[in-house]
C-alpha positions as CSV (number, residue, x, y, z in Angstrom):
1,S,50.0,-38.6,-236.5
2,S,47.1,-40.5,-237.9
3,L,44.3,-42.4,-236.2
4,P,44.2,-46.2,-236.5
5,P,41.9,-47.1,-239.4
6,G,39.7,-49.4,-237.4
7,L,39.1,-46.9,-234.5
8,N,35.5,-47.2,-233.3
9,F,34.7,-43.8,-231.7
10,A,31.5,-45.0,-230.1
11,K,33.1,-48.1,-228.5
12,T,36.1,-46.0,-227.3
13,E,33.7,-43.5,-225.7
14,E,31.8,-46.4,-224.0
15,D,35.1,-47.8,-222.7
16,I,36.3,-44.5,-221.4
17,C,33.0,-43.9,-219.6
18,A,33.1,-47.4,-218.1
19,K,36.7,-46.9,-216.9
20,W,35.9,-43.5,-215.3
21,A,32.9,-45.1,-213.5
22,A,34.9,-48.1,-212.3
23,D,37.7,-45.8,-211.1
24,N,35.4,-43.2,-209.6
25,T,37.4,-40.7,-211.5
26,F,35.4,-37.5,-210.6
27,K,35.0,-38.5,-206.9
28,T,38.8,-39.2,-206.7
29,Q,39.5,-35.9,-208.4
30,D,37.3,-34.2,-205.8
31,K,39.0,-35.9,-202.9
32,L,42.5,-35.1,-204.1
33,S,41.5,-31.5,-204.7
34,L,40.2,-31.2,-201.1
35,E,43.3,-32.8,-199.7
36,R,45.5,-30.3,-201.6
37,G,43.3,-27.4,-200.3
38,D,42.6,-26.2,-203.8
39,E,40.8,-22.9,-204.1
40,E,37.1,-23.4,-204.7
41,F,35.6,-22.6,-208.1
42,T,31.8,-22.1,-208.1
43,F,29.9,-22.4,-211.3
44,Y,26.1,-22.2,-211.1
45,D,24.4,-24.1,-213.8
46,G,20.7,-24.4,-214.1
47,P,19.7,-28.0,-213.8
48,P,17.7,-29.9,-216.5
49,F,13.9,-29.8,-216.5
50,A,12.3,-32.7,-214.9
51,T,9.7,-33.0,-217.5
52,G,11.7,-33.8,-220.6
53,L,14.4,-35.8,-222.2
54,P,17.8,-34.5,-223.1
55,H,18.1,-33.0,-226.6
56,Y,20.7,-31.4,-228.8
57,G,20.3,-27.9,-227.1
58,H,21.0,-29.4,-223.6
59,I,24.0,-31.4,-224.9
60,L,25.5,-28.3,-226.7
61,A,25.1,-26.0,-223.7
62,G,26.2,-28.8,-221.3
63,T,29.4,-29.4,-223.3
64,I,30.3,-25.7,-223.2
65,K,29.6,-25.5,-219.4
66,D,31.6,-28.7,-218.9
67,V,34.6,-27.1,-220.6
68,V,34.5,-24.3,-218.1
69,T,34.5,-26.5,-215.1
70,R,37.1,-28.9,-216.5
71,Y,39.4,-26.0,-217.3
72,A,39.0,-24.8,-213.7
73,V,40.0,-28.2,-212.4
74,M,43.0,-28.4,-214.7
75,T,44.2,-25.1,-213.5
76,G,44.2,-26.1,-209.8
77,K,40.7,-25.3,-208.6
78,H,38.3,-27.4,-206.6
79,V,34.9,-27.8,-208.5
80,E,32.1,-29.5,-206.7
81,R,29.8,-31.3,-209.1
82,R,26.3,-31.7,-207.8
83,A,23.4,-32.8,-209.9
84,G,19.9,-31.4,-209.4
85,W,16.6,-30.9,-211.1
86,D,14.7,-27.9,-212.1
87,C,11.4,-28.7,-210.4
88,H,9.9,-25.3,-210.3
89,G,6.1,-25.5,-210.6
90,L,5.2,-24.4,-214.1
91,P,6.5,-27.2,-216.4
92,V,5.5,-30.0,-213.9
93,E,2.2,-28.4,-213.1
94,Y,1.4,-27.9,-216.8
95,E,2.0,-31.5,-217.6
96,I,-0.1,-32.7,-214.7
97,D,-2.9,-30.3,-215.6
98,Q,-2.9,-31.7,-219.1
99,K,-2.9,-35.2,-217.9
100,L,-5.8,-34.6,-215.4
101,N,-7.7,-32.1,-217.6
102,I,-7.3,-29.4,-215.0
103,T,-8.3,-26.1,-216.3
104,H,-9.0,-24.0,-213.2
105,R,-7.6,-23.5,-209.8
106,D,-10.8,-24.7,-208.1
107,Q,-10.2,-28.2,-209.6
108,V,-6.8,-28.3,-207.8
109,L,-8.4,-27.2,-204.6
110,E,-11.2,-29.8,-205.0
111,M,-8.5,-32.5,-205.6
112,G,-6.6,-31.3,-202.6
113,I,-3.3,-29.4,-202.6
114,D,-1.4,-32.4,-201.0
115,K,-2.7,-34.9,-203.6
116,Y,-2.0,-32.5,-206.4
117,N,1.6,-31.8,-205.2
118,E,2.2,-35.6,-204.7
119,T,1.0,-36.2,-208.3
120,C,3.4,-33.5,-209.5
121,R,6.3,-35.1,-207.5
122,S,5.6,-38.4,-209.0
123,I,6.8,-37.4,-212.4
124,V,10.0,-35.5,-211.4
125,T,12.4,-38.4,-211.5
126,R,10.8,-40.0,-214.5
127,Y,13.8,-39.3,-216.8
128,T,16.6,-39.5,-214.2
129,K,18.4,-42.4,-215.9
130,E,18.4,-40.8,-219.4
131,W,19.7,-37.5,-218.0
132,E,22.4,-39.2,-216.0
133,R,23.5,-41.2,-219.0
134,S,23.7,-38.0,-221.2
135,V,25.5,-35.9,-218.5
136,N,28.0,-38.6,-217.8
137,R,28.8,-39.0,-221.4
138,L,29.7,-35.2,-221.6
């Protein structure tokens, strides 16, 4: 079979994503899986870094990982999908240190650990919308 000549792949993708969002497709799939008592399939995937935007490497790896979990669902397993962020200190702290010109531990202590940690927390959700958009498109 051939594809329609006027098929707009980008528009079709947007339409499918909108339908899945409107129908709560993944939540419904979860609910039905739990009602059936499907065996649980656990797949640990490291979450994205909180300090950067999605790029090709994330999308490629995410696509491969998505295939694994979708296959598990299609073969009768329950897969809980839970988003999270990799907020371990180093990338976040590095960015804050650069922003505030912090070069030594004493500067952090002078600022106050509570204030430093709050400053770090303030950037963690900066790219949430971009990540959600990219992950949902996978």
